[in-house]
Each structure stands twice: as structure tokens, then as C-alpha cells.
C-alpha positions in Angstrom: -21.9 -0.8 -7.3 -18.4 -2.3 -7.3 -19.6 -5.2 -9.5 -21.3 -2.9 -11.9 -18.2 -0.8 -12.4 -16.1 -4.0 -12.7 -18.4 -5.3 -15.5 -18.3 -2.0 -17.3 -14.6 -1.6 -17.1 -14.0 -5.3 -17.7 -15.8 -5.1 -21.0 -13.6 -2.2 -22.1 -10.4 -3.9 -20.9 -11.1 -7.0 -22.8 -11.8 -5.1 -26.0 -8.7 -3.0 -25.7 -6.2 -5.4 -24.1 -6.5 -8.2 -26.8 -5.0 -8.1 -30.3 -8.1 -7.6 -32.5 -6.6 -9.8 -35.2 -7.1 -12.7 -32.9 -10.9 -12.6 -33.0 -12.1 -10.3 -35.7 -15.7 -9.3 -34.9 -16.5 -12.5 -33.0 -15.4 -10.9 -29.7 -17.7 -7.9 -30.0 -20.8 -7.8 -27.7 -23.3 -5.3 -29.2 -24.9 -4.9 -25.7 -21.6 -4.2 -23.9 -20.8 -0.6 -22.7 -17.9 0.6 -24.7 -17.5 4.1 -23.4 -17.2 5.1 -19.7 -17.1 8.6 -18.3 -14.1 9.7 -16.3 -15.9 9.8 -13.0 -16.7 6.1 -13.3 -13.1 5.3 -14.4 -11.8 7.1 -11.3 -14.2 5.3 -9.0 -13.2 2.0 -10.4 -9.5 2.8 -10.2 -9.8 3.8 -6.5 -11.4 0.5 -5.6 -7.9 -1.1 -5.9 -6.5 1.3 -3.4 -7.3 -0.6 -0.1 -5.4 -3.6 -1.4 -2.1 -1.6 -1.4 -2.3 -0.3 2.2 -4.8 -2.6 3.9 -4.4 -6.0 2.1 -6.9 -8.4 3.5 -8.3 -10.6 0.7 -7.4 -14.2 -0.1 -4.4 -14.6 -2.3 -1.2 -12.6 -2.8 -2.4 -9.2 -1.6 -2.1 -10.0 2.1 1.3 -11.7 1.7 3.2 -8.7 3.0 1.2 -8.8 6.3 2.6 -12.3 6.6 6.2 -11.4 5.7 6.2 -8.6 8.3 4.4 -10.9 10.8 1.5 -8.7 11.6 -0.6 -11.8 11.2 -0.2 -15.6 11.2 -2.1 -18.2 9.3 -3.6 -21.3 10.7 -4.2 -24.2 8.3 -1.3 -23.5 6.0 1.4 -22.1 8.3 4.7 -23.2 7.0 5.3 -24.9 3.6 3.8 -22.3 1.3 4.3 -19.2 3.3 6.9 -17.7 1.0 5.5 -18.6 -2.3 7.4 -17.4 -5.4 4.7 -17.3 -8.0 1.4 -16.2 -6.5 1.7 -12.6 -7.7 0.0 -11.2 -10.8 0.3 -7.6 -12.0 -2.0 -7.8 -15.0 -5.1 -6.8 -13.0 -3.3 -3.6 -12.1 -2.2 -2.8 -15.6 -5.5 -3.6 -17.3 -7.5 -2.3 -14.4 -6.7 0.9 -12.4 -3.6 1.9 -14.4 -5.4 1.6 -17.7 -8.4 3.5 -16.4 -6.3 6.3 -15.1 -4.5 6.6 -18.4 -7.9 6.7 -20.1 -8.9 9.6 -17.8 -5.9 11.5 -18.9 -6.4 10.7 -22.6 -10.1 11.7 -22.5 -9.4 15.0 -20.7 -6.6 15.9 -23.1 -8.5 15.1 -26.2 -11.6 17.0 -25.1 -13.7 13.8 -25.1 -17.4 14.1 -24.0 -16.4 11.4 -21.4 -14.4 14.1 -19.6 -17.1 16.7 -19.6 -16.3 19.3 -16.9 -19.7 19.6 -15.3 -19.9 15.8 -14.9 -16.3 14.9 -14.1 -14.6 18.0 -12.6 -12.3 20.5 -14.3 -9.9 19.3 -16.9 -6.7 20.0 -14.9 -8.1 18.4 -11.8 -9.1 15.3 -13.6 -5.7 14.9 -15.2 -3.8 15.8 -11.9 -5.7 13.2 -9.8 -5.2 10.5 -12.4 -1.5 11.3 -12.6 -1.2 11.2 -8.8 -3.0 7.9 -8.4 -1.2 6.3 -11.4 2.1 7.2 -9.8 1.0 5.7 -6.5 0.1 2.4 -8.1 3.3 2.2 -10.0 5.3 3.0 -6.8 3.5 0.1 -5.1 4.2 -2.3 -8.0 7.9 -1.4 -8.4 8.5 -1.8 -4.6 7.1 -5.3 -4.9 9.0 -6.5 -8.0 11.8 -4.1 -8.7 12.2 -3.4 -12.5 8.8 -3.4 -14.2 7.1 -2.2 -17.4 6.6 1.5 -17.1 7.6 3.8 -20.0 6.3 1.5 -22.7 3.3 0.2 -20.7 -0.4 1.3 -21.3 0.4 2.5 -24.8 -2.4 0.6 -26.5 -0.6 0.7 -29.8 0.0 -3.0 -30.3 3.1 -3.2 -28.1 2.6 -6.4 -26.3 6.3 -6.7 -25.2 7.0 -3.5 -23.2 10.5 -3.2 -21.8 11.1 -3.3 -18.1 12.4 0.1 -16.8 14.9 0.2 -14.0 13.5 1.0 -10.6 15.8 3.9 -10.3 14.5 5.5 -13.5 10.9 4.8 -12.4 11.4 6.5 -9.1 12.9 9.5 -10.8 9.9 9.9 -13.0 7.4 9.2 -10.2 8.9 12.0 -8.2 8.5 14.3 -11.2 4.9 13.2 -11.9 3.8 13.7 -8.3 5.3 17.1 -8.0 3.9 18.3 -11.4 0.5 16.8 -10.8 0.2 18.5 -7.3 1.1 21.8 -9.0 -1.5 21.2 -11.7 -4.4 21.0 -9.2 -6.7 24.0 -9.2 -8.4 24.2 -5.9 -10.6 27.0 -7.1 -12.0 24.9 -10.0 -14.5 22.0 -9.9 -13.2 19.1 -7.9 -13.1 15.6 -9.5 -16.3 13.5 -9.4 -16.4 9.8 -8.7 -13.9 10.3 -5.8 -14.9 8.1 -2.9 -11.5 8.8 -1.2 -11.7 12.6 -0.7 -15.1 13.5 -2.2 -13.5 15.9 -4.7 -11.4 17.8 -2.1 -8.5 18.9 -4.2 -6.4 20.2 -1.3 -6.5 16.7 0.1 -5.2 15.3 -3.2 -2.3 17.8 -3.0 -1.5 16.5 0.5 -1.8 12.9 -0.8 0.8 13.6 -3.5 3.2 15.4 -1.2 2.9 12.7 1.5 3.6 10.0 -1.0 6.8 11.8 -2.0 7.7 12.1 1.6 7.4 8.4 2.2 9.1 7.6 -1.2 12.1 9.7 -0.2 13.1 7.4 2.6 13.6 4.6 0.1 16.6 6.5 -1.3 18.5 6.6 2.0 21.2 4.2 0.9 21.2 4.7 -2.8 20.8 8.4 -3.5 21.1 10.3 -0.3 21.2 13.8 -1.8 18.1 13.3 -3.9 16.2 11.7 -1.1 17.0 14.6 1.2 15.9 17.1 -1.4 12.7 15.3 -2.2 11.8 15.1 1.5 12.5 18.8 2.1 10.4 19.8 -0.9 7.5 17.4 0.1 7.4 18.8 3.6 7.6 22.4 2.4 4.8 21.7 -0.1 2.5 20.4 2.6 2.0 16.9 4.0 -0.5 15.5 6.5 -0.1 17.6 9.6 -2.6 16.3 12.2 -4.9 13.3 12.8 -7.9 15.1 11.3 -6.1 14.8 8.0 -5.6 11.0 8.2 -6.7 9.4 4.9 -9.1 6.5 5.0 -10.8 4.5 2.3 -14.4 4.0 3.3 -16.1 0.6 2.8 -19.9 0.4 2.7 -21.5 -1.7 5.4 -24.8 -1.6 3.5 -23.4 -2.8 0.2 -22.2 -6.5 0.0 -20.2 -5.6 -3.1 -18.2 -3.0 -1.1 -17.6 -4.8 2.3 -14.4 -4.6 4.1 -12.2 -7.5 2.9 -11.6 -8.8 6.4 -15.3 -8.9 7.0 -15.7 -10.9 3.8 -12.9 -13.3 5.0 -14.3 -13.9 8.5 -18.0 -13.3 8.2 -19.0 -13.9 4.6 -16.6 -16.8 3.9 -16.7 -18.0 7.5 -12.9 -18.4 7.5 -11.0 -18.4 10.8 -7.6 -18.9 9.3 -5.9 -15.6 10.1 -5.1 -14.3 13.5 -2.9 -11.6 15.0 0.7 -13.0 15.1 2.3 -14.0 18.4 5.3 -11.9 17.2 3.0 -8.9 17.6 1.5 -9.9 20.9 4.9 -10.8 22.4 6.1 -7.3 21.7 3.0 -5.4 22.7 1.7 -7.3 25.7 4.7 -6.9 28.1 4.5 -3.2 27.6 0.7 -3.0 28.4 0.2 -1.4 25.0 -3.4 -0.1 24.9 -3.6 -0.7 21.2 -3.3 -4.5 21.6 -7.0 -5.2 22.5 -7.9 -3.1 19.4 -5.5 -5.0 17.1 -6.6 -8.4 18.3 -9.8 -10.1 19.5 -10.0 -10.4 23.3 -10.5 -14.0 24.4 -11.2 -14.5 28.1 -9.6 -11.2 28.9 -6.5 -11.8 26.7 -5.3 -11.3 23.2 -3.8 -14.6 22.1 -1.3 -14.5 19.2 -1.0 -17.3 16.7 2.6 -18.7 16.4 4.1 -17.5 13.2 5.0 -19.9 10.4 5.1 -23.1 12.5 3.6 -26.4 11.4 2.2 -26.7 15.0 -0.2 -23.9 14.3 -3.8 -25.1 13.8 -7.1 -23.6 12.7 -9.2 -23.9 15.8 -11.9 -21.1 16.1 -11.5 -19.4 19.5 -8.0 -20.7 20.2 -6.3 -17.6 18.8 -7.3 -14.0 18.5 -8.5 -12.9 15.1 -8.0 -9.4 13.8 -9.8 -6.9 16.1 -13.3 -5.7 15.5 -12.2 -2.2 14.5 -10.5 -3.6 11.4 -13.1 -6.2 10.3 -16.5 -4.7 10.4 -18.5 -4.6 7.2 -17.9 -0.9 6.9 -14.6 -0.6 8.8 -12.4 1.9 6.9 -8.9 1.2 5.6 -6.2 3.6 6.8 -4.2 4.6 3.8 -1.9 7.4 5.2 -1.7 8.8 8.8 -0.2 11.7 10.8 1.6 9.2 13.0 3.2 7.7 9.9 4.4 11.2 8.9 5.8 11.8 12.4 7.7 8.4 12.4 9.1 9.4 9.0 10.3 12.7 10.4 11.7 11.1 13.5 13.8 8.8 11.3 14.9 11.7 9.1 16.0 13.7 12.2 17.9 10.7 13.6 19.6 10.2 10.2 20.5 13.9 9.8 18.1 14.5 6.9 16.3 17.3 8.6 17.7 19.7 11.2 17.1 19.0 14.9 19.1 15.9 15.5 18.4 13.5 18.4 16.3 16.0 20.3 13.8 16.4 17.4 14.0 12.6 16.7 12.9 11.9 20.3 10.1 14.5 20.1 8.7 13.2 16.8 9.0 9.6 18.1 7.0 10.4 21.2 4.4 12.4 19.3 4.1 9.7 16.7 3.2 7.1 19.4 0.6 9.5 20.9 -0.9 10.2 17.4 -1.0 6.4 16.8 -2.9 5.8 20.1 -5.3 8.7 19.1 -5.8 7.1 15.7 -6.9 3.8 17.3 -9.0 5.5 19.9 -7.1 4.5 23.0 -5.2 7.6 24.0 -5.4 8.6 27.7 -2.8 11.0 29.1 -2.0 8.8 32.1 -1.8 5.6 30.2 0.4 7.3 27.5 2.7 8.7 30.1 3.1 5.3 31.8 3.7 3.6 28.5 6.4 6.1 27.4 8.2 5.9 30.8 9.1 2.3 30.3 12.7 1.6 29.6 11.9 -0.4 26.5 9.9 2.5 25.1 11.6 5.7 26.3 13.8 7.1 23.5 17.4 6.0 23.7 19.8 7.6 21.2 21.9 4.4 21.1 19.1 2.4 19.7 16.9 5.2 18.5 16.5 3.9 14.9 15.4 0.5 16.1 12.8 2.0 18.4 11.4 4.4 15.8 11.1 1.6 13.2 9.7 -1.0 15.6 7.0 1.4 16.9 6.2 2.4 13.3 5.8 -1.3 12.6 3.3 -1.5 15.5 1.4 1.6 14.2 1.3 0.2 10.6 -0.6 -2.9 11.7 -2.1 -4.6 8.6 -0.3 -2.1 6.3 2.1 -4.9 5.4 3.6 -3.5 2.2 4.7 -0.3 3.8 6.0 -2.0 6.9 7.8 -4.6 4.7 9.5 -1.8 2.8 10.7 -0.3 6.1 12.0 -3.6 7.2 13.9 -4.1 4.0 15.4 -0.6 4.2 16.5 -0.7 7.9 16.4 -4.3 9.2 13.9 -3.3 11.9 12.0 -4.6 13.6 14.2 -7.6 14.1 12.3 -10.6 12.7 13.1 -14.2 12.2 12.0 -16.2 9.2 9.2 -18.7 9.5 10.6 -21.8 11.2 8.8 -24.2 8.8 8.8 -21.9 5.8 9.8 -23.1 2.3 13.0 -20.9 2.4 15.2 -19.8 5.2 14.8 -16.0 4.8 12.0 -13.4 4.7 11.5 -12.4 1.1 13.2 -9.2 -0.2 10.9 -9.0 -3.3 8.1 -10.9 -5.0 8.7 -13.0 -8.1 7.5 -11.8 -11.5 4.2 -13.4 -12.8 4.6 -16.9 -14.0 3.9 -16.3 -17.7 6.2 -13.3 -18.1 9.0 -15.4 -19.4 6.8 -16.7 -22.2 4.7 -13.7 -23.2 7.4 -11.0 -22.9 10.5 -13.2 -22.9 13.1 -10.7 -24.2 12.2 -7.9 -21.8 11.9 -10.3 -18.9 15.3 -11.8 -19.6 16.9 -8.4 -19.8 15.4 -7.4 -16.5 16.5 -10.6 -14.8 20.1 -10.2 -16.2 20.2 -6.6 -15.0 18.5 -7.0 -11.6 19.3 -10.5 -10.5 17.6 -13.9 -10.3 13.8 -13.8 -10.4 13.4 -15.2 -6.8 12.5 -13.9 -3.4 16.0 -13.2 -2.2 17.2 -10.8 -4.9 17.3 -7.3 -3.6 15.6 -4.4 -5.5 17.5 -1.2 -6.3 17.0 0.7 -3.0 17.3 -2.4 -0.8 20.9 -2.3 0.2 
């Protein structure tokens, strides 16, 4: 199914992304599908979602899992760990973002491709596309900083869109998410082609509000007042409130085109290059963390972490623990958002004075977040939990509360490298050291723009670099202060 949608959408993308004057009629395939209904566009757009919160395929998408040291790599441990130019954004602009923009255009124009009975009500189609489009842009701007936004996806021959500032992008994304959530009509037909929530429009509202909640923390050091206001409004509007509302992307164990990417890595491709990082095991093992044998493969009764970023690391099957079975089955789902993540966010907010309750509420949310995390990974037991929380290194301490909250959140967000990387950039926690044999002495603060941007969009690229700073891995983006 995934390949079918990719072929369909790819045909449309090629015809719309290129300048027609380059090829005339020679690039037209009379057998290609040139029109796609909105439900198929949504399905295709959603298939890029796991790579944002559960990156596990070869290439750049799992890079943040390496930055944040959830995992280590065997055969190429040091020299190329912090690569500057592995990252492309074109597949996101010409793929999910373009598809979502097409959904909105089709619905607004009354196109047969947006027929209500086939695709869901008009407002619900538009609202979901706006929410998901905002989510993808959020993910992109947090990787690169300033990016094409207001002039992107126009389809009007503008091949040199300006780079908007990250601050202006955030302002518009908050607006888009709030307006789109309000646009949802739960009493009307839910969207079709929705493998995330199966057309549950109330869940899409929570997705939008929860996204705003997590976005608000990014403003802690750059726009405190707006961040607090957005957080308060998101919570009041309704965010994930229990583990039954955790949001998973479901892979299909019976469809080789929709396998979990870690299954493809280990089982389909027979690669044993990635393992749980020794940084993770060194933190979790001394505390008898019951999540550890879920996170990593148990070898002779022990989870063995692979040293991080050292040229002494080797690719020997069975020498180090691969990612745990729970995460790498053919149909193992990808956790996108969770209740524990919401609780850790609220614990930080209480600690920082963003919500009422102070240290008492921070401690309560912190403890409940760890409990929710253990429940999420199927290891909660009242006695084990009580013993875990009683340890000096775990029990909430106001003097080091922020470090504890963020470090436990890092543990919970295992394999959600991009969100954990954002937390580390914001707060400096958990305390991490750069790869000892890496090709630069520090952990990246951003990712470099695609290699060809300087040549295909030189003016806009140069303006962004002048405004934001050098196009390297150490330049800090707007909210990273």
C-alpha cells in the first residue's frame, strides 16, 4: 500500500514540482495518475509521521537519536557521527507538505477530489491538513532554524522562496493549530484515509492542543509571556490526559511495505549496527530501572550498552544489546505523543513558575510521569515503582529538580530523538558529553541546510545565513539560548 501511494503521489509531485518549460510535453506519462483524492493524500502525508518521532531508518532521520545518545552505532562510530550535510528537506516539501496543501486547496475549491462522502466533511478535511502541516513545519524549523515557509508550496513558479525567521514561523504555527482545532466539527463526518486516529476528530483536537503545549516550552528563554499564555490555553483546550489517549502510529506486520523501520533495519536488511547506548544503560542499570530490559535486548541476563562515539566500538552481533523487541517487531507501533510526556512538561512548567503549584506540583507531576512511563512500556508494578522512586538519585529534590525532570523525560522519550534533542538544547539536561572520536568537539545545536540550497536558492539562503549565523552544526536557532 505504501509503495502504491508513493508512486501515485510521486507522479503528481514530479509534474508539479518541475518547471514545465524545461521539458514541454516530453515529461508527460499518459498512463500516470494525475489526480488523487484527499483521503489518499492524507494517508500518504501521514506515512512521514513516524520519522519525526520514531526515527529509525538509515540516513539522517535517526541522527537525533545519536545526538541525544539513546543509541550508538557500531561500524562507523566516530568520524562521521556529526555530519553537516546529510539532511534534505525536499522530500518533506514535495511530499507530505505539498499533499496537505493540496487537501486544503481541493476542499476550498469544491473539487470532486474532496467529496464529503468519500473524504470527510469539508471543515474536517481542512482542519486535519492544517494541523498536520503545522506539525511538519514545526519539526523542520526545529532542525534547521529559519526555513522557507510563507512563500513555500505556492506552485506559482516561485522557485526561490524566502526563508522566514523561526520566530515568525512559530507565531503562525500557534495560530494555525488553534484555529484548525476550532475548525474541527466532531458532529460531522470524520476524515478518511486516517491511519493515525481512524477519523476520530476529538483525537485530532487533542493532537493539535498537545502540539501547542510542547511547542510552548521552546519559548521559555525567548518569549516567556507568550509561552506561558500558549501553554495555559493549550491545557484549557484539552491535551492528552491519561495513558489511554497515548498516540501511536501503527505499522503493519503483514505488509512488507509498511513494516516498522527498525524491523527493516535489523531483520530485512540484516544490519546489527545500532545498539542501545552505554550512556543509557549506565544511567538506568544502577537504578534497577524496569524499563531497561524493554529498551534493550537482554543478553545472558544483562542489557549491554554500546560505547558512544568511540572508535573502539565494533559491529559484532551479540556483543551489544540491540534495541528491544518491543520497538523492532514488524508491526511494533511508533509512540508519537504520550501522557507521560505531558506530565513531564507540566512538571517543568510548575518548577519554572509557568503554572501554579510550585515545587509541590512539580514533584507530583514528576512522580506521576515516571509511573505513566512505566505503564506505557508495560512494566509498572506498585512495589517496583515505590522502590524505584525511593532511591536518592530518583526522589524529587528541589535543588536539582529541573535536571531530574529532564533526565527522566529523556529516559521516557527513548528513540524519540528529535524531541529529546530539543529538550537538551533548551535546558542542557541530561548532561551529555560529545562523542570522543567525533568529527567536532560538541553535540550539534542544529542541522545544516541541504547541500544544494546555496546554488538553487542562493539569495534567500545567503539572507538566512547572514541573519541566523553560519550554516554549521554549532549555530544556535532562535529559541536555543
